[in-house]
C-alpha positions as YAML, in Angstrom:
chain: A
units: angstrom
residues:
- id: 1
  name: MET
  ca: [-117.31, -73.93, -56.59]
- id: 2
  name: GLN
  ca: [-118.17, -71.75, -59.54]
- id: 3
  name: LYS
  ca: [-118.51, -68.80, -57.15]
- id: 4
  name: MET
  ca: [-114.99, -69.43, -55.82]
- id: 5
  name: MET
  ca: [-113.61, -69.65, -59.38]
- id: 6
  name: LYS
  ca: [-115.23, -66.33, -60.20]
- id: 7
  name: GLN
  ca: [-113.79, -64.72, -57.05]
- id: 8
  name: LYS
  ca: [-110.23, -65.93, -57.82]
- id: 9
  name: PRO
  ca: [-109.84, -63.96, -61.10]
- id: 10
  name: ALA
  ca: [-111.28, -60.96, -59.34]
- id: 11
  name: ARG
  ca: [-108.66, -61.28, -56.58]
- id: 12
  name: ASP
  ca: [-105.89, -61.80, -59.16]
- id: 13
  name: GLN
  ca: [-107.04, -58.72, -61.04]
- id: 14
  name: ALA
  ca: [-107.14, -56.70, -57.82]
- id: 15
  name: SER
  ca: [-103.68, -57.98, -56.88]
- id: 16
  name: ALA
  ca: [-102.32, -57.05, -60.32]
- id: 17
  name: GLU
  ca: [-103.80, -53.58, -59.98]
- id: 18
  name: ASP
  ca: [-102.22, -53.23, -56.53]
- id: 19
  name: ARG
  ca: [-98.83, -54.28, -57.90]
- id: 20
  name: SER
  ca: [-99.23, -51.83, -60.78]
- id: 21
  name: ASP
  ca: [-100.11, -49.04, -58.36]
- id: 22
  name: SER
  ca: [-97.17, -50.02, -56.17]
- id: 23
  name: ARG
  ca: [-94.80, -49.88, -59.13]
- id: 24
  name: LYS
  ca: [-96.18, -46.50, -60.14]
- id: 25
  name: GLN
  ca: [-95.72, -45.19, -56.61]
- id: 26
  name: THR
  ca: [-92.16, -46.58, -56.48]
- id: 27
  name: TYR
  ca: [-91.36, -44.99, -59.84]
- id: 28
  name: ILE
  ca: [-92.81, -41.65, -58.76]
- id: 29
  name: TYR
  ca: [-90.87, -41.89, -55.49]
- id: 30
  name: HIS
  ca: [-87.56, -42.51, -57.27]
- id: 31
  name: VAL
  ca: [-88.26, -39.70, -59.74]
- id: 32
  name: LEU
  ca: [-89.01, -37.30, -56.90]
- id: 33
  name: VAL
  ca: [-85.89, -38.40, -55.02]
- id: 34
  name: PHE
  ca: [-83.74, -38.01, -58.16]
- id: 35
  name: TYR
  ca: [-85.04, -34.55, -58.97]
- id: 36
  name: GLY
  ca: [-85.01, -33.58, -55.30]
- id: 37
  name: ILE
  ca: [-81.33, -34.48, -54.99]
- id: 38
  name: GLY
  ca: [-80.61, -32.61, -58.22]
- id: 39
  name: ILE
  ca: [-82.41, -29.50, -56.99]
- id: 40
  name: VAL
  ca: [-80.63, -29.64, -53.63]
- id: 41
  name: PHE
  ca: [-77.28, -30.04, -55.42]
- id: 42
  name: LEU
  ca: [-77.99, -27.08, -57.71]
- id: 43
  name: LEU
  ca: [-79.11, -24.94, -54.79]
- id: 44
  name: GLY
  ca: [-75.99, -25.94, -52.85]
- id: 45
  name: ALA
  ca: [-73.74, -25.16, -55.81]
- id: 46
  name: SER
  ca: [-75.47, -21.79, -56.29]
- id: 47
  name: LEU
  ca: [-75.11, -21.01, -52.59]
- id: 48
  name: VAL
  ca: [-71.40, -21.92, -52.63]
- id: 49
  name: SER
  ca: [-70.92, -19.76, -55.73]
- id: 50
  name: LEU
  ca: [-72.64, -16.81, -54.07]
- id: 51
  name: VAL
  ca: [-70.78, -17.09, -50.77]
- id: 52
  name: SER
  ca: [-67.47, -18.40, -52.16]
- id: 53
  name: GLN
  ca: [-65.57, -15.27, -51.14]
- id: 54
  name: VAL
  ca: [-67.03, -15.50, -47.65]
- id: 55
  name: LEU
  ca: [-66.00, -19.16, -47.37]
- id: 56
  name: LEU
  ca: [-62.48, -18.31, -48.50]
- id: 57
  name: LEU
  ca: [-62.31, -15.52, -45.91]
- id: 58
  name: VAL
  ca: [-63.46, -17.97, -43.24]
- id: 59
  name: PHE
  ca: [-60.77, -20.44, -44.29]
- id: 60
  name: ALA
  ca: [-58.14, -17.67, -44.25]
- id: 61
  name: SER
  ca: [-59.32, -16.75, -40.74]
- id: 62
  name: ILE
  ca: [-58.95, -20.37, -39.66]
- id: 63
  name: LEU
  ca: [-55.40, -20.44, -41.06]
- id: 64
  name: LEU
  ca: [-54.52, -17.31, -39.10]
- id: 65
  name: ALA
  ca: [-56.16, -18.72, -35.96]
- id: 66
  name: ILE
  ca: [-54.15, -21.94, -36.24]
- id: 67
  name: ALA
  ca: [-50.91, -19.99, -36.65]
- id: 68
  name: LEU
  ca: [-51.71, -17.75, -33.66]
- id: 69
  name: TYR
  ca: [-52.79, -20.68, -31.49]
- id: 70
  name: ASP
  ca: [-49.67, -22.68, -32.33]
- id: 71
  name: GLY
  ca: [-47.42, -19.72, -31.58]
- id: 72
  name: SER
  ca: [-49.22, -18.92, -28.32]
- id: 73
  name: GLN
  ca: [-48.92, -22.56, -27.21]
- id: 74
  name: LYS
  ca: [-45.15, -22.39, -27.67]
- id: 75
  name: ILE
  ca: [-44.99, -19.16, -25.61]
- id: 76
  name: LYS
  ca: [-47.21, -20.81, -22.98]
- id: 77
  name: GLN
  ca: [-44.81, -23.73, -22.67]
- id: 78
  name: TRP
  ca: [-41.71, -21.52, -22.56]
- id: 79
  name: LEU
  ca: [-42.98, -18.99, -20.02]
- id: 80
  name: ASN
  ca: [-45.58, -21.10, -18.19]
- id: 81
  name: VAL
  ca: [-48.33, -18.46, -18.56]
- id: 82
  name: PRO
  ca: [-52.07, -18.83, -19.31]
- id: 83
  name: HIS
  ca: [-53.17, -19.24, -22.91]
- id: 84
  name: LEU
  ca: [-54.80, -15.81, -23.24]
- id: 85
  name: THR
  ca: [-51.71, -14.13, -21.76]
- id: 86
  name: ALA
  ca: [-49.48, -15.97, -24.24]
- id: 87
  name: LEU
  ca: [-51.77, -15.01, -27.11]
- id: 88
  name: GLY
  ca: [-51.71, -11.37, -26.04]
- id: 89
  name: MET
  ca: [-47.91, -11.41, -25.87]
- id: 90
  name: LEU
  ca: [-47.73, -12.94, -29.34]
- id: 91
  name: LEU
  ca: [-50.12, -10.35, -30.79]
- id: 92
  name: PHE
  ca: [-48.14, -7.54, -29.15]
- id: 93
  name: CYS
  ca: [-44.89, -8.86, -30.68]
- id: 94
  name: ILE
  ca: [-46.53, -9.12, -34.11]
- id: 95
  name: VAL
  ca: [-47.87, -5.56, -33.92]
- id: 96
  name: VAL
  ca: [-44.47, -4.23, -32.82]
- id: 97
  name: ILE
  ca: [-42.57, -6.09, -35.55]
- id: 98
  name: VAL
  ca: [-45.04, -5.25, -38.34]
- id: 99
  name: GLY
  ca: [-45.33, -1.65, -37.14]
- id: 100
  name: GLY
  ca: [-41.57, -1.27, -36.92]
- id: 101
  name: LEU
  ca: [-40.97, -2.73, -40.36]
- id: 102
  name: GLY
  ca: [-43.78, -0.59, -41.74]
- id: 103
  name: TRP
  ca: [-42.30, 2.56, -40.20]
- id: 104
  name: LEU
  ca: [-38.86, 1.74, -41.60]
- id: 105
  name: LEU
  ca: [-39.77, 0.33, -45.01]
- id: 106
  name: ALA
  ca: [-43.24, 1.66, -45.86]
- id: 107
  name: PRO
  ca: [-42.09, 5.02, -47.33]
- id: 108
  name: GLN
  ca: [-39.46, 3.37, -49.50]
- id: 109
  name: LEU
  ca: [-41.77, 0.51, -50.51]
- id: 110
  name: SER
  ca: [-44.61, 2.90, -51.31]
- id: 111
  name: GLU
  ca: [-42.43, 5.09, -53.49]
- id: 112
  name: GLN
  ca: [-40.88, 2.10, -55.23]
- id: 113
  name: ALA
  ca: [-44.34, 0.60, -55.83]
- id: 114
  name: ARG
  ca: [-45.55, 3.82, -57.46]
- id: 115
  name: GLU
  ca: [-42.41, 3.95, -59.57]
- id: 116
  name: LEU
  ca: [-42.89, 0.30, -60.47]
- id: 117
  name: PHE
  ca: [-46.36, 0.87, -61.90]
- id: 118
  name: LYS
  ca: [-45.19, 3.97, -63.75]
- id: 119
  name: THR
  ca: [-42.26, 2.12, -65.31]
- id: 120
  name: MET
  ca: [-44.15, -1.06, -66.24]
- id: 121
  name: PRO
  ca: [-45.91, 0.20, -69.42]
- id: 122
  name: ALA
  ca: [-42.58, 1.35, -70.89]
- id: 123
  name: ALA
  ca: [-41.05, -2.01, -70.05]
- id: 124
  name: ILE
  ca: [-43.91, -3.86, -71.76]
- id: 125
  name: GLU
  ca: [-43.59, -1.65, -74.83]
- id: 126
  name: ARG
  ca: [-39.87, -2.40, -75.05]
- id: 127
  name: LEU
  ca: [-40.55, -6.12, -74.68]
- id: 128
  name: LEU
  ca: [-43.11, -6.04, -77.50]
- id: 129
  name: THR
  ca: [-40.67, -4.15, -79.70]
- id: 130
  name: TYR
  ca: [-38.05, -6.79, -78.99]
- id: 131
  name: ILE
  ca: [-40.51, -9.58, -79.87]
- id: 132
  name: GLU
  ca: [-41.53, -7.93, -83.14]
- id: 133
  name: ARG
  ca: [-37.86, -7.78, -84.14]
- id: 134
  name: TYR
  ca: [-37.70, -11.58, -84.38]
- id: 135
  name: ASP
  ca: [-40.22, -13.35, -86.60]
- id: 136
  name: TRP
  ca: [-39.61, -16.77, -85.05]
- id: 137
  name: ILE
  ca: [-40.74, -15.51, -81.62]
- id: 138
  name: SER
  ca: [-43.96, -14.16, -83.14]
- id: 139
  name: ARG
  ca: [-44.58, -17.44, -84.94]
- id: 140
  name: TRP
  ca: [-43.88, -19.41, -81.77]
- id: 141
  name: LEU
  ca: [-46.28, -17.24, -79.77]
- id: 142
  name: GLY
  ca: [-48.90, -17.63, -82.51]
- id: 143
  name: ILE
  ca: [-51.54, -15.14, -83.47]
- id: 144
  name: ALA
  ca: [-51.54, -12.34, -80.92]
- id: 145
  name: PRO
  ca: [-53.14, -8.89, -80.62]
- id: 146
  name: SER
  ca: [-51.24, -5.87, -81.80]
- id: 147
  name: ALA
  ca: [-48.61, -4.21, -79.66]
- id: 148
  name: GLU
  ca: [-50.92, -1.27, -78.98]
- id: 149
  name: THR
  ca: [-53.70, -3.54, -77.77]
- id: 150
  name: LEU
  ca: [-51.37, -5.52, -75.51]
- id: 151
  name: LEU
  ca: [-49.88, -2.32, -74.13]
- id: 152
  name: THR
  ca: [-53.29, -0.83, -73.40]
- id: 153
  name: ASN
  ca: [-54.54, -3.98, -71.66]
- id: 154
  name: ALA
  ca: [-51.31, -4.42, -69.73]
- id: 155
  name: SER
  ca: [-51.32, -0.79, -68.60]
- id: 156
  name: ARG
  ca: [-54.90, -1.12, -67.41]
- id: 157
  name: LEU
  ca: [-53.99, -4.34, -65.61]
- id: 158
  name: PHE
  ca: [-51.09, -2.75, -63.76]
- id: 159
  name: ILE
  ca: [-53.11, 0.32, -62.89]
- id: 160
  name: ASN
  ca: [-55.74, -1.95, -61.34]
- id: 161
  name: ALA
  ca: [-53.02, -3.96, -59.62]
- id: 162
  name: GLY
  ca: [-51.59, -0.76, -58.26]
- id: 163
  name: GLY
  ca: [-54.94, 0.01, -56.71]
- id: 164
  name: ILE
  ca: [-54.96, -3.37, -55.05]
- id: 165
  name: PHE
  ca: [-51.42, -3.07, -53.67]
- id: 166
  name: THR
  ca: [-51.88, 0.49, -52.43]
- id: 167
  name: GLY
  ca: [-54.96, -0.66, -50.54]
- id: 168
  name: THR
  ca: [-58.65, -0.54, -51.40]
- id: 169
  name: ILE
  ca: [-61.55, -0.47, -48.99]
- id: 170
  name: GLY
  ca: [-62.48, -4.04, -49.89]
- id: 171
  name: ALA
  ca: [-58.98, -5.43, -49.32]
- id: 172
  name: LEU
  ca: [-58.61, -3.52, -46.05]
- id: 173
  name: GLY
  ca: [-62.02, -4.74, -44.91]
- id: 174
  name: ASN
  ca: [-61.13, -8.34, -45.73]
- id: 175
  name: LEU
  ca: [-57.85, -8.00, -43.85]
- id: 176
  name: LEU
  ca: [-59.64, -6.65, -40.79]
- id: 177
  name: ILE
  ca: [-62.23, -9.43, -40.92]
- id: 178
  name: VAL
  ca: [-59.58, -12.13, -41.17]
- id: 179
  name: SER
  ca: [-57.55, -10.52, -38.37]
- id: 180
  name: PHE
  ca: [-60.44, -10.20, -35.90]
- id: 181
  name: VAL
  ca: [-62.08, -13.54, -36.67]
- id: 182
  name: GLY
  ca: [-58.72, -15.32, -36.57]
- id: 183
  name: THR
  ca: [-57.88, -13.74, -33.21]
- id: 184
  name: TYR
  ca: [-61.23, -14.71, -31.67]
- id: 185
  name: LEU
  ca: [-60.88, -18.27, -32.99]
- id: 186
  name: ALA
  ca: [-57.36, -18.51, -31.57]
- id: 187
  name: ALA
  ca: [-58.54, -17.21, -28.19]
- id: 188
  name: GLN
  ca: [-61.18, -19.94, -27.69]
- id: 189
  name: PRO
  ca: [-60.56, -22.70, -30.26]
- id: 190
  name: HIS
  ca: [-62.07, -25.48, -28.15]
- id: 191
  name: LEU
  ca: [-65.38, -23.62, -27.86]
- id: 192
  name: TYR
  ca: [-65.83, -23.59, -31.64]
- id: 193
  name: MET
  ca: [-64.54, -27.15, -32.02]
- id: 194
  name: LYS
  ca: [-67.11, -28.39, -29.48]
- id: 195
  name: GLY
  ca: [-69.87, -26.58, -31.36]
- id: 196
  name: LEU
  ca: [-68.80, -28.18, -34.62]
- id: 197
  name: VAL
  ca: [-68.41, -31.66, -33.14]
- id: 198
  name: ALA
  ca: [-71.85, -31.38, -31.49]
- id: 199
  name: LEU
  ca: [-73.36, -31.63, -35.00]
- id: 200
  name: VAL
  ca: [-71.84, -35.11, -35.42]
- id: 201
  name: PRO
  ca: [-73.43, -38.33, -33.99]
- id: 202
  name: GLN
  ca: [-71.97, -39.29, -30.60]
- id: 203
  name: ARG
  ca: [-70.32, -42.49, -31.86]
- id: 204
  name: LYS
  ca: [-68.34, -40.43, -34.40]
- id: 205
  name: ARG
  ca: [-67.30, -37.56, -32.14]
- id: 206
  name: ALA
  ca: [-64.02, -39.07, -30.95]
- id: 207
  name: ARG
  ca: [-62.95, -39.69, -34.53]
- id: 208
  name: THR
  ca: [-64.04, -36.17, -35.51]
- id: 209
  name: TYR
  ca: [-61.75, -34.73, -32.83]
- id: 210
  name: GLU
  ca: [-58.88, -36.83, -34.24]
- id: 211
  name: VAL
  ca: [-59.52, -35.52, -37.75]
- id: 212
  name: LEU
  ca: [-59.75, -31.90, -36.60]
- id: 213
  name: ASP
  ca: [-56.56, -32.24, -34.57]
- id: 214
  name: GLU
  ca: [-54.77, -33.71, -37.58]
- id: 215
  name: ILE
  ca: [-55.99, -30.86, -39.80]
- id: 216
  name: GLY
  ca: [-54.90, -28.26, -37.25]
- id: 217
  name: GLN
  ca: [-51.46, -29.83, -36.86]
- id: 218
  name: THR
  ca: [-51.00, -30.08, -40.63]
- id: 219
  name: LEU
  ca: [-52.03, -26.48, -41.35]
- id: 220
  name: ALA
  ca: [-49.87, -25.16, -38.50]
- id: 221
  name: GLN
  ca: [-46.81, -26.98, -39.83]
- id: 222
  name: TRP
  ca: [-47.56, -25.86, -43.37]
- id: 223
  name: MET
  ca: [-47.85, -22.22, -42.27]
- id: 224
  name: ILE
  ca: [-44.51, -22.39, -40.44]
- id: 225
  name: GLY
  ca: [-42.83, -23.79, -43.53]
- id: 226
  name: ARG
  ca: [-44.39, -21.20, -45.83]
- id: 227
  name: VAL
  ca: [-43.44, -18.21, -43.66]
- id: 228
  name: PHE
  ca: [-39.86, -19.45, -43.40]
- id: 229
  name: SER
  ca: [-39.66, -20.04, -47.16]
- id: 230
  name: MET
  ca: [-41.22, -16.64, -47.96]
- id: 231
  name: ALA
  ca: [-38.68, -14.83, -45.78]
- id: 232
  name: ILE
  ca: [-35.74, -16.63, -47.40]
- id: 233
  name: VAL
  ca: [-36.98, -16.13, -50.97]
- id: 234
  name: GLY
  ca: [-37.91, -12.47, -50.48]
- id: 235
  name: THR
  ca: [-34.55, -11.66, -48.89]
- id: 236
  name: ALA
  ca: [-32.59, -13.56, -51.56]
- id: 237
  name: ALA
  ca: [-34.51, -11.87, -54.39]
- id: 238
  name: ALA
  ca: [-34.08, -8.36, -52.97]
- id: 239
  name: LEU
  ca: [-30.38, -8.92, -52.27]
- id: 240
  name: GLY
  ca: [-29.75, -10.44, -55.71]
- id: 241
  name: LEU
  ca: [-31.57, -7.64, -57.52]
- id: 242
  name: TYR
  ca: [-29.69, -5.04, -55.46]
- id: 243
  name: LEU
  ca: [-26.34, -6.61, -56.38]
- id: 244
  name: LEU
  ca: [-27.38, -6.64, -60.04]
- id: 245
  name: ASP
  ca: [-28.21, -2.94, -59.68]
- id: 246
  name: VAL
  ca: [-31.83, -3.48, -60.74]
- id: 247
  name: PRO
  ca: [-34.10, -0.53, -59.92]
- id: 248
  name: LEU
  ca: [-36.78, -1.01, -57.24]
- id: 249
  name: ALA
  ca: [-35.00, -4.05, -55.78]
- id: 250
  name: LEU
  ca: [-36.72, -3.78, -52.38]
- id: 251
  name: ALA
  ca: [-40.23, -3.64, -53.83]
- id: 252
  name: LEU
  ca: [-39.53, -6.49, -56.25]
- id: 253
  name: GLY
  ca: [-38.05, -8.61, -53.44]
- id: 254
  name: PHE
  ca: [-41.09, -7.86, -51.28]
- id: 255
  name: ILE
  ca: [-43.40, -9.00, -54.11]
- id: 256
  name: ALA
  ca: [-41.30, -12.15, -54.60]
- id: 257
  name: GLY
  ca: [-41.60, -12.99, -50.90]
- id: 258
  name: LEU
  ca: [-45.36, -12.46, -50.85]
- id: 259
  name: LEU
  ca: [-45.97, -14.48, -54.00]
- id: 260
  name: ASP
  ca: [-43.88, -17.35, -52.64]
- id: 261
  name: PHE
  ca: [-46.92, -18.07, -50.44]
- id: 262
  name: ILE
  ca: [-48.23, -19.75, -53.63]
- id: 263
  name: PRO
  ca: [-45.92, -22.76, -54.15]
- id: 264
  name: TYR
  ca: [-44.54, -23.55, -57.63]
- id: 265
  name: ILE
  ca: [-46.55, -20.86, -59.47]
- id: 266
  name: GLY
  ca: [-45.85, -17.82, -57.28]
- id: 267
  name: PRO
  ca: [-42.08, -17.54, -57.92]
- id: 268
  name: PHE
  ca: [-42.59, -17.54, -61.70]
- id: 269
  name: ILE
  ca: [-45.22, -14.80, -61.40]
- id: 270
  name: ALA
  ca: [-42.83, -12.77, -59.22]
- id: 271
  name: ALA
  ca: [-40.12, -12.98, -61.88]
- id: 272
  name: VAL
  ca: [-42.26, -11.20, -64.51]
- id: 273
  name: PRO
  ca: [-42.19, -7.62, -63.11]
- id: 274
  name: ALA
  ca: [-38.49, -7.95, -62.26]
- id: 275
  name: ILE
  ca: [-37.61, -9.00, -65.82]
- id: 276
  name: LEU
  ca: [-39.78, -6.25, -67.29]
- id: 277
  name: ILE
  ca: [-38.08, -3.63, -65.10]
- id: 278
  name: ALA
  ca: [-34.69, -4.97, -66.19]
- id: 279
  name: LEU
  ca: [-35.73, -4.53, -69.83]
- id: 280
  name: THR
  ca: [-35.95, -0.75, -69.32]
- id: 281
  name: ASP
  ca: [-32.20, -0.64, -68.67]
- id: 282
  name: ASP
  ca: [-29.83, 0.16, -71.51]
- id: 283
  name: ASN
  ca: [-27.93, -3.04, -70.78]
- id: 284
  name: SER
  ca: [-30.02, -5.69, -72.59]
- id: 285
  name: GLN
  ca: [-28.22, -8.50, -70.76]
- id: 286
  name: LEU
  ca: [-29.61, -7.36, -67.42]
- id: 287
  name: ALA
  ca: [-32.98, -9.02, -68.09]
- id: 288
  name: VAL
  ca: [-31.17, -12.30, -68.78]
- id: 289
  name: TYR
  ca: [-29.27, -12.01, -65.49]
- id: 290
  name: VAL
  ca: [-32.53, -11.31, -63.61]
- id: 291
  name: ALA
  ca: [-34.19, -14.33, -65.22]
- id: 292
  name: LEU
  ca: [-31.20, -16.49, -64.24]
- id: 293
  name: LEU
  ca: [-31.37, -15.08, -60.69]
- id: 294
  name: PHE
  ca: [-35.02, -16.08, -60.25]
- id: 295
  name: LEU
  ca: [-34.34, -19.45, -61.87]
- id: 296
  name: ALA
  ca: [-31.49, -20.05, -59.42]
- id: 297
  name: ILE
  ca: [-33.71, -19.02, -56.48]
- id: 298
  name: GLN
  ca: [-36.47, -21.33, -57.68]
- id: 299
  name: LEU
  ca: [-34.05, -24.25, -58.12]
- id: 300
  name: ALA
  ca: [-32.46, -23.64, -54.72]
- id: 301
  name: GLU
  ca: [-35.88, -23.46, -53.09]
- id: 302
  name: GLY
  ca: [-37.16, -26.56, -54.87]
- id: 303
  name: TYR
  ca: [-34.13, -28.80, -54.37]
- id: 304
  name: LEU
  ca: [-32.56, -27.47, -51.15]
- id: 305
  name: LEU
  ca: [-34.95, -25.37, -49.10]
- id: 306
  name: LEU
  ca: [-38.27, -27.17, -49.59]
- id: 307
  name: PRO
  ca: [-36.92, -30.69, -48.86]
- id: 308
  name: LEU
  ca: [-35.45, -29.42, -45.59]
- id: 309
  name: VAL
  ca: [-38.66, -27.59, -44.69]
- id: 310
  name: GLU
  ca: [-41.00, -30.40, -45.71]
- id: 311
  name: ARG
  ca: [-38.94, -32.90, -43.72]
- id: 312
  name: ARG
  ca: [-40.04, -31.04, -40.59]
- id: 313
  name: THR
  ca: [-43.46, -29.79, -41.73]
- id: 314
  name: VAL
  ca: [-45.80, -31.07, -44.49]
- id: 315
  name: SER
  ca: [-45.13, -32.80, -47.79]
- id: 316
  name: LEU
  ca: [-47.81, -32.63, -50.51]
- id: 317
  name: PRO
  ca: [-47.74, -34.14, -54.03]
- id: 318
  name: PRO
  ca: [-46.61, -31.34, -56.41]
- id: 319
  name: ALA
  ca: [-48.90, -32.41, -59.29]
- id: 320
  name: LEU
  ca: [-51.97, -32.47, -57.03]
- id: 321
  name: THR
  ca: [-51.05, -29.05, -55.61]
- id: 322
  name: ILE
  ca: [-50.71, -27.47, -59.07]
- id: 323
  name: ILE
  ca: [-54.00, -29.03, -60.25]
- id: 324
  name: MET
  ca: [-55.76, -27.60, -57.20]
- id: 325
  name: GLN
  ca: [-54.20, -24.19, -57.85]
- id: 326
  name: VAL
  ca: [-55.48, -24.17, -61.43]
- id: 327
  name: LEU
  ca: [-58.93, -25.36, -60.33]
- id: 328
  name: MET
  ca: [-59.26, -22.90, -57.44]
- id: 329
  name: GLY
  ca: [-57.91, -20.09, -59.61]
- id: 330
  name: SER
  ca: [-60.49, -20.71, -62.34]
- id: 331
  name: LEU
  ca: [-63.30, -20.85, -59.77]
- id: 332
  name: PHE
  ca: [-62.36, -18.18, -57.22]
- id: 333
  name: GLY
  ca: [-59.58, -16.08, -58.77]
- id: 334
  name: LEU
  ca: [-56.34, -15.00, -57.12]
- id: 335
  name: MET
  ca: [-57.55, -15.67, -53.58]
- id: 336
  name: GLY
  ca: [-58.45, -19.23, -54.60]
- id: 337
  name: VAL
  ca: [-54.93, -19.75, -55.97]
- id: 338
  name: ALA
  ca: [-53.38, -18.42, -52.76]
- id: 339
  name: LEU
  ca: [-55.43, -20.77, -50.54]
- id: 340
  name: ALA
  ca: [-55.32, -23.78, -52.86]
- id: 341
  name: THR
  ca: [-52.36, -25.50, -51.16]
- id: 342
  name: PRO
  ca: [-53.72, -25.51, -47.57]
- id: 343
  name: LEU
  ca: [-57.10, -26.59, -48.97]
- id: 344
  name: THR
  ca: [-55.29, -29.43, -50.73]
- id: 345
  name: ALA
  ca: [-53.78, -30.48, -47.40]
- id: 346
  name: VAL
  ca: [-57.25, -30.50, -45.80]
- id: 347
  name: VAL
  ca: [-58.74, -32.56, -48.65]
- id: 348
  name: VAL
  ca: [-55.86, -35.07, -48.49]
- id: 349
  name: ILE
  ca: [-56.38, -35.56, -44.74]
- id: 350
  name: LEU
  ca: [-60.16, -35.96, -45.07]
- id: 351
  name: VAL
  ca: [-59.80, -38.53, -47.86]
- id: 352
  name: ALA
  ca: [-57.01, -40.40, -46.06]
- id: 353
  name: MET
  ca: [-58.71, -40.59, -42.64]
- id: 354
  name: LEU
  ca: [-62.43, -40.70, -43.40]
- id: 355
  name: TYR
  ca: [-62.42, -42.70, -46.63]
- id: 356
  name: VAL
  ca: [-59.24, -44.77, -46.94]
- id: 357
  name: GLN
  ca: [-58.74, -45.52, -43.23]
- id: 358
  name: ASP
  ca: [-62.36, -45.66, -42.01]
- id: 359
  name: ALA
  ca: [-64.38, -46.74, -45.05]
- id: 360
  name: LEU
  ca: [-61.82, -48.97, -46.81]
- id: 361
  name: GLY
  ca: [-59.94, -50.09, -43.73]
- id: 362
  name: ASP
  ca: [-56.52, -49.50, -45.29]
- id: 363
  name: SER
  ca: [-53.57, -48.03, -43.46]
- id: 364
  name: VAL
  ca: [-52.39, -44.82, -45.12]
- id: 365
  name: LYS
  ca: [-50.25, -41.95, -43.86]
- id: 366
  name: THR
  ca: [-51.43, -38.36, -43.65]
- id: 367
  name: PRO
  ca: [-49.21, -35.49, -44.94]
- id: 368
  name: PRO
  ca: [-47.42, -34.76, -41.61]
- id: 369
  name: GLU
  ca: [-46.47, -38.45, -41.30]
- id: 370
  name: GLN
  ca: [-45.08, -38.81, -44.84]
...
């Protein structure tokens, strides 16, 4: 009996030591898991930061591929031809149209662009002189650098911008990459979709196809709406500036059309060079007329054009779109701003279908259905 009583404390002590060791092992395991997840997250964030431009180029290629595939499918239905034949016909039409417009407009656009960047410093200097004439404008703007400093920085900015618009090796290389990758993706989209879906468990593959189809449909509709809106805005801006007898109307209208690819923010950016060019004219009221012209175009687009376009394409919350533009711009620069809206559409679809519908079980509409 005494021997059994002696063995019991020994067993209790051994059991307590085992529990203590088990707790230590559990604690060490959780610490390792916590730090392991943190290290993986930091490595992932560093990798994304390093290859961010590559990822944006890939996304731009996917956008182009979706547009080409959607257009080729329409030609396939109209003419009853194979997919690759329809895609080749579409590419041939694009090359002919772009080449023809380039042959007709490139000399004039190039000369107007050079003149634009030559004229811009003088326009900025006149604007600063106008601001210094009124104390209340200076007080409203707050403490600002001197006119000379602003002029120097602005001139350097427009010189750099001129290099971008006239074409650098990097921009041309990116354009070629997007063009070739987008064409190859459009030629065999199902091959790449199957490869992507193969990474997903079999029970989730059908749902993955549904999500990818929804993303493709949404981006295709968004691209159609953007191209239509860009053409209308660019034409209206060029025509309005020409009627106002503003110099370089064609180049300024071309810039307005390109920047309209960025909803909400792009049109306001496009108005800046036009107003600055108008300030170089002896008629001081011309800048006011140009500002009113761009305001009227923006109002017409926002209240007339966009509702009609979004009724047939994609409707996204404006506040969410602007927040994404600011976020992507701060992280990835101008290219991030340009691709922020289609990325917003993708994020909205993923959240709606994978989280709200699948995880929460709630019925919610995706952007094309709204």
